[in-house]
C-alpha positions, 0 to 999 in steps of 0.5 A: 930233099923229098917232095911228098905227093898223094899219088906218087909218094916221095921223090927227091928234088934238088933244093938249095938253102942260101943265106946272105949276111946282108939279109940276116933274117931270111933263108932262101930255099930254091928248088931246081930241075935240070938247071931251071928254077921251079920255085923260090921261097924266102923263109924266116931264119928263126922260124926254120930253126923253131920248125925243127923242134916244134910246129910253126906257121899259120899262113903260106908256110908251115914247118914242123918236125917229122919222124919216119923210122930212124930219120929226123925230118923237117916238113915244110908245107907251102901253100899257093895263092887261092884260085878263082874256084877257091882251090889252093896249091899245096906242096909238102917237102921233107928235109933231113933235120941234121942237115938243116941244123948244120946249115943254120949253125953256119948262118949263126956263125956268119950272123949270130942270133940277136946281132942281126942288123938291117940297113934302113937306108938300103931297105928304103932305097929298095922299096922306092926302087920297086915302085 
């Protein structure tokens, strides 16, 4: 993936997309540098799929198709918490759409759309354990 900045343009960033069948609605996107996790975002799997073909999202995460020349890309915009002065961090990351589509195809083979199930007992235990 590539991070887009106003001053430096585009530069590559190590990103890992992850999926677990026991958390079937979520995709995890982890950014690393020299083995250190810089940021981790949990995305809605369906939102990521929709974002390949049309703009989606209104809050902290917005996803939408972007084309630059011959490349089909997906733009992922991340917004941080508002600071005391009202400023809000913002990052734009671009991913190659065919690679994201291939990843999503694998997740759909693991857990097809419409067949997602969540253990209510497991969810409640996690909530209670978290306080």
